N, CA, C and O atoms as a Tripos MOL2 file, in Angstrom:
@<TRIPOS>MOLECULE
protein
  224   223    56     0     0
PROTEIN
NO_CHARGES

@<TRIPOS>ATOM
      1 N           2.6430   13.7920   -3.0620 N.3       1 MET1
      2 CA          3.7480   12.9430   -2.6690 C.3       1 MET1
      3 C           3.2800   11.5580   -2.2070 C.2       1 MET1
      4 O           3.8250   10.5650   -2.6900 O.2       1 MET1
      5 N           2.3030   11.4350   -1.3000 N.am      2 PRO2
      6 CA          1.9270   10.0970   -0.8420 C.3       2 PRO2
      7 C           1.3280    9.2190   -1.9430 C.2       2 PRO2
      8 O           1.3270    7.9940   -1.8200 O.2       2 PRO2
      9 N           0.8310    9.8190   -2.9950 N.am      3 ARG3
     10 CA          0.1950    9.0040   -4.0400 C.3       3 ARG3
     11 C           1.2070    8.3970   -5.0070 C.2       3 ARG3
     12 O           0.8250    7.7900   -6.0070 O.2       3 ARG3
     13 N           2.4780    8.5580   -4.7180 N.am      4 ARG4
     14 CA          3.5160    7.9660   -5.5450 C.3       4 ARG4
     15 C           3.4440    6.4480   -5.5670 C.2       4 ARG4
     16 O           3.9280    5.8170   -6.5080 O.2       4 ARG4
     17 N           2.8470    5.8580   -4.5460 N.am      5 PHE5
     18 CA          2.7600    4.4010   -4.4710 C.3       5 PHE5
     19 C           2.1260    3.8320   -5.7240 C.2       5 PHE5
     20 O           2.4370    2.7080   -6.1170 O.2       5 PHE5
     21 N           1.2380    4.5920   -6.3620 N.am      6 ARG6
     22 CA          0.5460    4.0730   -7.5490 C.3       6 ARG6
     23 C           1.5260    3.8000   -8.6810 C.2       6 ARG6
     24 O           1.3300    2.8770   -9.4710 O.2       6 ARG6
     25 N           2.5730    4.6000   -8.7540 N.am      7 ARG7
     26 CA          3.5500    4.4280   -9.8090 C.3       7 ARG7
     27 C           4.5320    3.2960   -9.4950 C.2       7 ARG7
     28 O           5.0040    2.6170  -10.4070 O.2       7 ARG7
     29 N           4.8370    3.0940   -8.2320 N.am      8 HIS8
     30 CA          5.9210    2.1980   -7.8490 C.3       8 HIS8
     31 C           5.4660    0.8750   -7.2470 C.2       8 HIS8
     32 O           6.2800   -0.0400   -7.1160 O.2       8 HIS8
     33 N           4.2240    0.7450   -6.8840 N.am      9 ASN9
     34 CA          3.7620   -0.4910   -6.2550 C.3       9 ASN9
     35 C           2.4070   -0.8900   -6.8440 C.2       9 ASN9
     36 O           1.3680   -0.4040   -6.3970 O.2       9 ASN9
     37 N           2.4170   -1.7750   -7.8450 N.am     10 PRO10
     38 CA          1.1650   -2.1560   -8.5080 C.3      10 PRO10
     39 C           0.1420   -2.8040   -7.5750 C.2      10 PRO10
     40 O          -1.0620   -2.6350   -7.7690 O.2      10 PRO10
     41 N           0.6080   -3.5480   -6.5590 N.am     11 ASP11
     42 CA         -0.3310   -4.1830   -5.6300 C.3      11 ASP11
     43 C          -1.1130   -3.1370   -4.8430 C.2      11 ASP11
     44 O          -2.3250   -3.2610   -4.6660 O.2      11 ASP11
     45 N          -0.4210   -2.1190   -4.3760 N.am     12 MET12
     46 CA         -1.0930   -1.0580   -3.6180 C.3      12 MET12
     47 C          -2.0100   -0.2410   -4.5260 C.2      12 MET12
     48 O          -3.0690    0.2130   -4.0930 O.2      12 MET12
     49 N          -1.6070   -0.0540   -5.7770 N.am     13 LYS13
     50 CA         -2.4660    0.6590   -6.7300 C.3      13 LYS13
     51 C          -3.7620   -0.1150   -6.9330 C.2      13 LYS13
     52 O          -4.8440    0.4690   -6.9840 O.2      13 LYS13
     53 N          -3.6430   -1.4340   -7.0480 N.am     14 GLN14
     54 CA         -4.8330   -2.2680   -7.2370 C.3      14 GLN14
     55 C          -5.7570   -2.1720   -6.0200 C.2      14 GLN14
     56 O          -6.9750   -2.0800   -6.1730 O.2      14 GLN14
     57 N          -5.1860   -2.1930   -4.8190 N.am     15 LYS15
     58 CA         -5.9970   -2.0880   -3.6030 C.3      15 LYS15
     59 C          -6.6520   -0.7150   -3.5060 C.2      15 LYS15
     60 O          -7.8150   -0.6030   -3.1170 O.2      15 LYS15
     61 N          -5.9040    0.3260   -3.8600 N.am     16 TYR16
     62 CA         -6.4460    1.6850   -3.8420 C.3      16 TYR16
     63 C          -7.6180    1.7910   -4.8210 C.2      16 TYR16
     64 O          -8.6790    2.3150   -4.4820 O.2      16 TYR16
     65 N          -7.4090    1.2870   -6.0390 N.am     17 ASP17
     66 CA         -8.4700    1.3400   -7.0490 C.3      17 ASP17
     67 C          -9.7040    0.5550   -6.6030 C.2      17 ASP17
     68 O         -10.8320    0.9670   -6.8730 O.2      17 ASP17
     69 N          -9.4950   -0.5720   -5.9250 N.am     18 ALA18
     70 CA        -10.6260   -1.3630   -5.4300 C.3      18 ALA18
     71 C         -11.4090   -0.5860   -4.3750 C.2      18 ALA18
     72 O         -12.6390   -0.6310   -4.3530 O.2      18 ALA18
     73 N         -10.7010    0.1230   -3.5040 N.am     19 LEU19
     74 CA        -11.3840    0.9240   -2.4850 C.3      19 LEU19
     75 C         -12.1830    2.0570   -3.1250 C.2      19 LEU19
     76 O         -13.3100    2.3360   -2.7160 O.2      19 LEU19
     77 N         -11.6000    2.7060   -4.1250 N.am     20 ILE20
     78 CA        -12.3010    3.7890   -4.8230 C.3      20 ILE20
     79 C         -13.5320    3.2370   -5.5370 C.2      20 ILE20
     80 O         -14.5990    3.8500   -5.5040 O.2      20 ILE20
     81 N         -13.3840    2.0840   -6.1800 N.am     21 THR21
     82 CA        -14.5060    1.4500   -6.8810 C.3      21 THR21
     83 C         -15.6160    1.0700   -5.9040 C.2      21 THR21
     84 O         -16.7970    1.1020   -6.2500 O.2      21 THR21
     85 N         -15.2260    0.7090   -4.6810 N.am     22 ALA22
     86 CA        -16.2080    0.3400   -3.6580 C.3      22 ALA22
     87 C         -16.9200    1.5580   -3.0750 C.2      22 ALA22
     88 O         -17.8110    1.4190   -2.2370 O.2      22 ALA22
     89 N         -16.5240    2.7530   -3.5210 N.am     23 GLY23
     90 CA        -17.2200    3.9550   -3.0820 C.3      23 GLY23
     91 C         -16.5530    4.7170   -1.9510 C.2      23 GLY23
     92 O         -17.1410    5.6540   -1.4090 O.2      23 GLY23
     93 N         -15.3420    4.3350   -1.5850 N.am     24 LYS24
     94 CA        -14.6430    5.0530   -0.5170 C.3      24 LYS24
     95 C         -14.1310    6.3900   -1.0460 C.2      24 LYS24
     96 O         -13.6980    6.4790   -2.1950 O.2      24 LYS24
     97 N         -14.1790    7.4180   -0.2220 N.am     25 PRO25
     98 CA        -13.6000    8.7030   -0.6370 C.3      25 PRO25
     99 C         -12.0850    8.5590   -0.8180 C.2      25 PRO25
    100 O         -11.4640    7.7370   -0.1440 O.2      25 PRO25
    101 N         -11.4870    9.3390   -1.7110 N.am     26 PRO26
    102 CA        -10.0460    9.2210   -1.9730 C.3      26 PRO26
    103 C          -9.1680    9.3480   -0.7270 C.2      26 PRO26
    104 O          -8.1760    8.6290   -0.6030 O.2      26 PRO26
    105 N          -9.5090   10.2390    0.1880 N.am     27 LYS27
    106 CA         -8.6800   10.3920    1.3930 C.3      27 LYS27
    107 C          -8.7690    9.1650    2.2940 C.2      27 LYS27
    108 O          -7.7820    8.7910    2.9280 O.2      27 LYS27
    109 N          -9.9280    8.5430    2.3550 N.am     28 VAL28
    110 CA        -10.0910    7.3280    3.1590 C.3      28 VAL28
    111 C          -9.2820    6.1910    2.5260 C.2      28 VAL28
    112 O          -8.5970    5.4480    3.2290 O.2      28 VAL28
    113 N          -9.3630    6.0600    1.2060 N.am     29 ALA29
    114 CA         -8.6040    5.0210    0.5120 C.3      29 ALA29
    115 C          -7.1070    5.2490    0.6800 C.2      29 ALA29
    116 O          -6.3570    4.2990    0.9060 O.2      29 ALA29
    117 N          -6.6680    6.4900    0.5750 N.am     30 LEU30
    118 CA         -5.2530    6.8080    0.7390 C.3      30 LEU30
    119 C          -4.7860    6.4930    2.1550 C.2      30 LEU30
    120 O          -3.6860    5.9730    2.3420 O.2      30 LEU30
    121 N          -5.6030    6.8020    3.1450 N.am     31 THR31
    122 CA         -5.2590    6.4950    4.5350 C.3      31 THR31
    123 C          -5.1330    4.9870    4.7350 C.2      31 THR31
    124 O          -4.2420    4.5330    5.4530 O.2      31 THR31
    125 N          -6.0020    4.2170    4.1190 N.am     32 ALA32
    126 CA         -5.9290    2.7560    4.2300 C.3      32 ALA32
    127 C          -4.6400    2.2280    3.6080 C.2      32 ALA32
    128 O          -4.0140    1.3180    4.1520 O.2      32 ALA32
    129 N          -4.2450    2.7940    2.4750 N.am     33 ILE33
    130 CA         -3.0180    2.3530    1.8100 C.3      33 ILE33
    131 C          -1.7960    2.7360    2.6360 C.2      33 ILE33
    132 O          -0.8600    1.9460    2.7580 O.2      33 ILE33
    133 N          -1.7970    3.9410    3.2040 N.am     34 ILE34
    134 CA         -0.6780    4.3650    4.0470 C.3      34 ILE34
    135 C          -0.5670    3.4420    5.2590 C.2      34 ILE34
    136 O           0.5370    3.0980    5.6810 O.2      34 ILE34
    137 N          -1.6980    3.0460    5.8100 N.am     35 ARG35
    138 CA         -1.6830    2.1120    6.9470 C.3      35 ARG35
    139 C          -1.0920    0.7710    6.5250 C.2      35 ARG35
    140 O          -0.2830    0.1910    7.2500 O.2      35 ARG35
    141 N          -1.4930    0.2760    5.3510 N.am     36 LYS36
    142 CA         -0.9480   -0.9900    4.8560 C.3      36 LYS36
    143 C           0.5620   -0.8950    4.6490 C.2      36 LYS36
    144 O           1.2910   -1.8400    4.9520 O.2      36 LYS36
    145 N           1.0370    0.2470    4.1310 N.am     37 LEU37
    146 CA          2.4730    0.4310    3.9350 C.3      37 LEU37
    147 C           3.2060    0.4620    5.2730 C.2      37 LEU37
    148 O           4.3120   -0.0660    5.3890 O.2      37 LEU37
    149 N           2.5970    1.0780    6.2770 N.am     38 GLY38
    150 CA          3.1960    1.1090    7.6110 C.3      38 GLY38
    151 C           3.3000   -0.2800    8.2120 C.2      38 GLY38
    152 O           4.3160   -0.6290    8.8140 O.2      38 GLY38
    153 N           2.2490   -1.0710    8.0490 N.am     39 ILE39
    154 CA          2.2650   -2.4490    8.5510 C.3      39 ILE39
    155 C           3.3300   -3.2660    7.8190 C.2      39 ILE39
    156 O           4.0440   -4.0580    8.4330 O.2      39 ILE39
    157 N           3.4290   -3.0680    6.5080 N.am     40 LEU40
    158 CA          4.4430   -3.7680    5.7200 C.3      40 LEU40
    159 C           5.8480   -3.3830    6.1820 C.2      40 LEU40
    160 O           6.7000   -4.2530    6.3620 O.2      40 LEU40
    161 N           6.0930   -2.0870    6.3750 N.am     41 ALA41
    162 CA          7.4070   -1.6220    6.8290 C.3      41 ALA41
    163 C           7.7410   -2.2120    8.1970 C.2      41 ALA41
    164 O           8.8710   -2.6410    8.4270 O.2      41 ALA41
    165 N           6.7750   -2.2340    9.0940 N.am     42 ASN42
    166 CA          6.9990   -2.8000   10.4220 C.3      42 ASN42
    167 C           7.3340   -4.2920   10.3400 C.2      42 ASN42
    168 O           8.2290   -4.7630   11.0420 O.2      42 ASN42
    169 N           6.6360   -5.0240    9.5040 N.am     43 ALA43
    170 CA          6.8980   -6.4600    9.3600 C.3      43 ALA43
    171 C           8.2860   -6.7080    8.7750 C.2      43 ALA43
    172 O           8.9820   -7.6320    9.1980 O.2      43 ALA43
    173 N           8.6910   -5.8940    7.8100 N.am     44 LEU44
    174 CA         10.0190   -6.0550    7.2190 C.3      44 LEU44
    175 C          11.1100   -5.7850    8.2480 C.2      44 LEU44
    176 O          12.1010   -6.5120    8.3120 O.2      44 LEU44
    177 N          10.9300   -4.7470    9.0460 N.am     45 LEU45
    178 CA         11.9110   -4.4390   10.0900 C.3      45 LEU45
    179 C          11.9350   -5.5220   11.1650 C.2      45 LEU45
    180 O          13.0030   -5.9210   11.6300 O.2      45 LEU45
    181 N          10.7600   -5.9920   11.5530 N.am     46 ARG46
    182 CA         10.6660   -7.0220   12.5880 C.3      46 ARG46
    183 C          11.3760   -8.3040   12.1620 C.2      46 ARG46
    184 O          12.0760   -8.9280   12.9600 O.2      46 ARG46
    185 N          11.1930   -8.6910   10.9030 N.am     47 ASP47
    186 CA         11.7670   -9.9410   10.4040 C.3      47 ASP47
    187 C          13.1470   -9.7640    9.7890 C.2      47 ASP47
    188 O          13.7380  -10.7260    9.3000 O.2      47 ASP47
    189 N          13.6660   -8.5300    9.8120 N.am     48 ASN48
    190 CA         14.9810   -8.2080    9.2560 C.3      48 ASN48
    191 C          15.0840   -8.6590    7.7960 C.2      48 ASN48
    192 O          16.0500   -9.3090    7.3980 O.2      48 ASN48
    193 N          14.0650   -8.2980    7.0090 N.am     49 ARG49
    194 CA         14.0270   -8.6630    5.5980 C.3      49 ARG49
    195 C          14.0760   -7.4140    4.7460 C.2      49 ARG49
    196 O          13.8070   -6.3100    5.2200 O.2      49 ARG49
    197 N          14.4230   -7.5970    3.4860 N.am     50 LYS50
    198 CA         14.3540   -6.5160    2.5170 C.3      50 LYS50
    199 C          13.0800   -6.7040    1.7080 C.2      50 LYS50
    200 O          12.6050   -7.8230    1.5170 O.2      50 LYS50
    201 N          12.5400   -5.5940    1.2400 N.am     51 TRP51
    202 CA         11.3180   -5.6490    0.4550 C.3      51 TRP51
    203 C          11.6140   -6.2520   -0.9100 C.2      51 TRP51
    204 O          12.6060   -5.8970   -1.5470 O.2      51 TRP51
    205 N          10.7650   -7.1560   -1.3560 N.am     52 ALA52
    206 CA         10.8590   -7.7480   -2.6840 C.3      52 ALA52
    207 C           9.5100   -7.5720   -3.3590 C.2      52 ALA52
    208 O           8.4650   -7.7810   -2.7430 O.2      52 ALA52
    209 N           9.5400   -7.1880   -4.6260 N.am     53 GLU53
    210 CA          8.2900   -6.9330   -5.3380 C.3      53 GLU53
    211 C           7.4440   -8.1960   -5.4580 C.2      53 GLU53
    212 O           6.2170   -8.1240   -5.3990 O.2      53 GLU53
    213 N           8.0750   -9.3310   -5.6230 N.am     54 ILE54
    214 CA          7.3580  -10.6010   -5.7510 C.3      54 ILE54
    215 C           7.3730  -11.2940   -4.3980 C.2      54 ILE54
    216 O           8.4340  -11.4890   -3.8060 O.2      54 ILE54
    217 N           6.2030  -11.6640   -3.9130 N.am     55 SER55
    218 CA          6.1000  -12.3430   -2.6210 C.3      55 SER55
    219 C           6.6840  -13.7480   -2.7130 C.2      55 SER55
    220 O           6.5650  -14.4030   -3.7490 O.2      55 SER55
    221 N           7.3210  -14.2170   -1.6280 N.am     56 PRO56
    222 CA          7.8940  -15.5800   -1.6580 C.3      56 PRO56
    223 C           6.8240  -16.6420   -1.6430 C.2      56 PRO56
    224 O           7.1350  -17.8320   -1.6640 O.2      56 PRO56
@<TRIPOS>BOND
     1     1     2 1
     2     2     3 1
     3     3     4 2
     4     3     5 am
     5     5     6 1
     6     6     7 1
     7     7     8 2
     8     7     9 am
     9     9    10 1
    10    10    11 1
    11    11    12 2
    12    11    13 am
    13    13    14 1
    14    14    15 1
    15    15    16 2
    16    15    17 am
    17    17    18 1
    18    18    19 1
    19    19    20 2
    20    19    21 am
    21    21    22 1
    22    22    23 1
    23    23    24 2
    24    23    25 am
    25    25    26 1
    26    26    27 1
    27    27    28 2
    28    27    29 am
    29    29    30 1
    30    30    31 1
    31    31    32 2
    32    31    33 am
    33    33    34 1
    34    34    35 1
    35    35    36 2
    36    35    37 am
    37    37    38 1
    38    38    39 1
    39    39    40 2
    40    39    41 am
    41    41    42 1
    42    42    43 1
    43    43    44 2
    44    43    45 am
    45    45    46 1
    46    46    47 1
    47    47    48 2
    48    47    49 am
    49    49    50 1
    50    50    51 1
    51    51    52 2
    52    51    53 am
    53    53    54 1
    54    54    55 1
    55    55    56 2
    56    55    57 am
    57    57    58 1
    58    58    59 1
    59    59    60 2
    60    59    61 am
    61    61    62 1
    62    62    63 1
    63    63    64 2
    64    63    65 am
    65    65    66 1
    66    66    67 1
    67    67    68 2
    68    67    69 am
    69    69    70 1
    70    70    71 1
    71    71    72 2
    72    71    73 am
    73    73    74 1
    74    74    75 1
    75    75    76 2
    76    75    77 am
    77    77    78 1
    78    78    79 1
    79    79    80 2
    80    79    81 am
    81    81    82 1
    82    82    83 1
    83    83    84 2
    84    83    85 am
    85    85    86 1
    86    86    87 1
    87    87    88 2
    88    87    89 am
    89    89    90 1
    90    90    91 1
    91    91    92 2
    92    91    93 am
    93    93    94 1
    94    94    95 1
    95    95    96 2
    96    95    97 am
    97    97    98 1
    98    98    99 1
    99    99   100 2
   100    99   101 am
   101   101   102 1
   102   102   103 1
   103   103   104 2
   104   103   105 am
   105   105   106 1
   106   106   107 1
   107   107   108 2
   108   107   109 am
   109   109   110 1
   110   110   111 1
   111   111   112 2
   112   111   113 am
   113   113   114 1
   114   114   115 1
   115   115   116 2
   116   115   117 am
   117   117   118 1
   118   118   119 1
   119   119   120 2
   120   119   121 am
   121   121   122 1
   122   122   123 1
   123   123   124 2
   124   123   125 am
   125   125   126 1
   126   126   127 1
   127   127   128 2
   128   127   129 am
   129   129   130 1
   130   130   131 1
   131   131   132 2
   132   131   133 am
   133   133   134 1
   134   134   135 1
   135   135   136 2
   136   135   137 am
   137   137   138 1
   138   138   139 1
   139   139   140 2
   140   139   141 am
   141   141   142 1
   142   142   143 1
   143   143   144 2
   144   143   145 am
   145   145   146 1
   146   146   147 1
   147   147   148 2
   148   147   149 am
   149   149   150 1
   150   150   151 1
   151   151   152 2
   152   151   153 am
   153   153   154 1
   154   154   155 1
   155   155   156 2
   156   155   157 am
   157   157   158 1
   158   158   159 1
   159   159   160 2
   160   159   161 am
   161   161   162 1
   162   162   163 1
   163   163   164 2
   164   163   165 am
   165   165   166 1
   166   166   167 1
   167   167   168 2
   168   167   169 am
   169   169   170 1
   170   170   171 1
   171   171   172 2
   172   171   173 am
   173   173   174 1
   174   174   175 1
   175   175   176 2
   176   175   177 am
   177   177   178 1
   178   178   179 1
   179   179   180 2
   180   179   181 am
   181   181   182 1
   182   182   183 1
   183   183   184 2
   184   183   185 am
   185   185   186 1
   186   186   187 1
   187   187   188 2
   188   187   189 am
   189   189   190 1
   190   190   191 1
   191   191   192 2
   192   191   193 am
   193   193   194 1
   194   194   195 1
   195   195   196 2
   196   195   197 am
   197   197   198 1
   198   198   199 1
   199   199   200 2
   200   199   201 am
   201   201   202 1
   202   202   203 1
   203   203   204 2
   204   203   205 am
   205   205   206 1
   206   206   207 1
   207   207   208 2
   208   207   209 am
   209   209   210 1
   210   210   211 1
   211   211   212 2
   212   211   213 am
   213   213   214 1
   214   214   215 1
   215   215   216 2
   216   215   217 am
   217   217   218 1
   218   218   219 1
   219   219   220 2
   220   219   221 am
   221   221   222 1
   222   222   223 1
   223   223   224 2
@<TRIPOS>SUBSTRUCTURE
     1 MET1         2 RESIDUE 1 A MET
     2 PRO2         6 RESIDUE 1 A PRO
     3 ARG3        10 RESIDUE 1 A ARG
     4 ARG4        14 RESIDUE 1 A ARG
     5 PHE5        18 RESIDUE 1 A PHE
     6 ARG6        22 RESIDUE 1 A ARG
     7 ARG7        26 RESIDUE 1 A ARG
     8 HIS8        30 RESIDUE 1 A HIS
     9 ASN9        34 RESIDUE 1 A ASN
    10 PRO10       38 RESIDUE 1 A PRO
    11 ASP11       42 RESIDUE 1 A ASP
    12 MET12       46 RESIDUE 1 A MET
    13 LYS13       50 RESIDUE 1 A LYS
    14 GLN14       54 RESIDUE 1 A GLN
    15 LYS15       58 RESIDUE 1 A LYS
    16 TYR16       62 RESIDUE 1 A TYR
    17 ASP17       66 RESIDUE 1 A ASP
    18 ALA18       70 RESIDUE 1 A ALA
    19 LEU19       74 RESIDUE 1 A LEU
    20 ILE20       78 RESIDUE 1 A ILE
    21 THR21       82 RESIDUE 1 A THR
    22 ALA22       86 RESIDUE 1 A ALA
    23 GLY23       90 RESIDUE 1 A GLY
    24 LYS24       94 RESIDUE 1 A LYS
    25 PRO25       98 RESIDUE 1 A PRO
    26 PRO26      102 RESIDUE 1 A PRO
    27 LYS27      106 RESIDUE 1 A LYS
    28 VAL28      110 RESIDUE 1 A VAL
    29 ALA29      114 RESIDUE 1 A ALA
    30 LEU30      118 RESIDUE 1 A LEU
    31 THR31      122 RESIDUE 1 A THR
    32 ALA32      126 RESIDUE 1 A ALA
    33 ILE33      130 RESIDUE 1 A ILE
    34 ILE34      134 RESIDUE 1 A ILE
    35 ARG35      138 RESIDUE 1 A ARG
    36 LYS36      142 RESIDUE 1 A LYS
    37 LEU37      146 RESIDUE 1 A LEU
    38 GLY38      150 RESIDUE 1 A GLY
    39 ILE39      154 RESIDUE 1 A ILE
    40 LEU40      158 RESIDUE 1 A LEU
    41 ALA41      162 RESIDUE 1 A ALA
    42 ASN42      166 RESIDUE 1 A ASN
    43 ALA43      170 RESIDUE 1 A ALA
    44 LEU44      174 RESIDUE 1 A LEU
    45 LEU45      178 RESIDUE 1 A LEU
    46 ARG46      182 RESIDUE 1 A ARG
    47 ASP47      186 RESIDUE 1 A ASP
    48 ASN48      190 RESIDUE 1 A ASN
    49 ARG49      194 RESIDUE 1 A ARG
    50 LYS50      198 RESIDUE 1 A LYS
    51 TRP51      202 RESIDUE 1 A TRP
    52 ALA52      206 RESIDUE 1 A ALA
    53 GLU53      210 RESIDUE 1 A GLU
    54 ILE54      214 RESIDUE 1 A ILE
    55 SER55      218 RESIDUE 1 A SER
    56 PRO56      222 RESIDUE 1 A PRO
């Protein structure tokens, strides 16, 4: 279930693949991506914005 980000968010997939290429274990890379998603969700809520695939 948590690895669904690869299908729906190309930026996170690219970051995940970069971590794997750098030699990080899959669980460590997945934890880093989940943390990034949490930070993103918090920023969107804080700024009262909706998520957009293309950054402004």
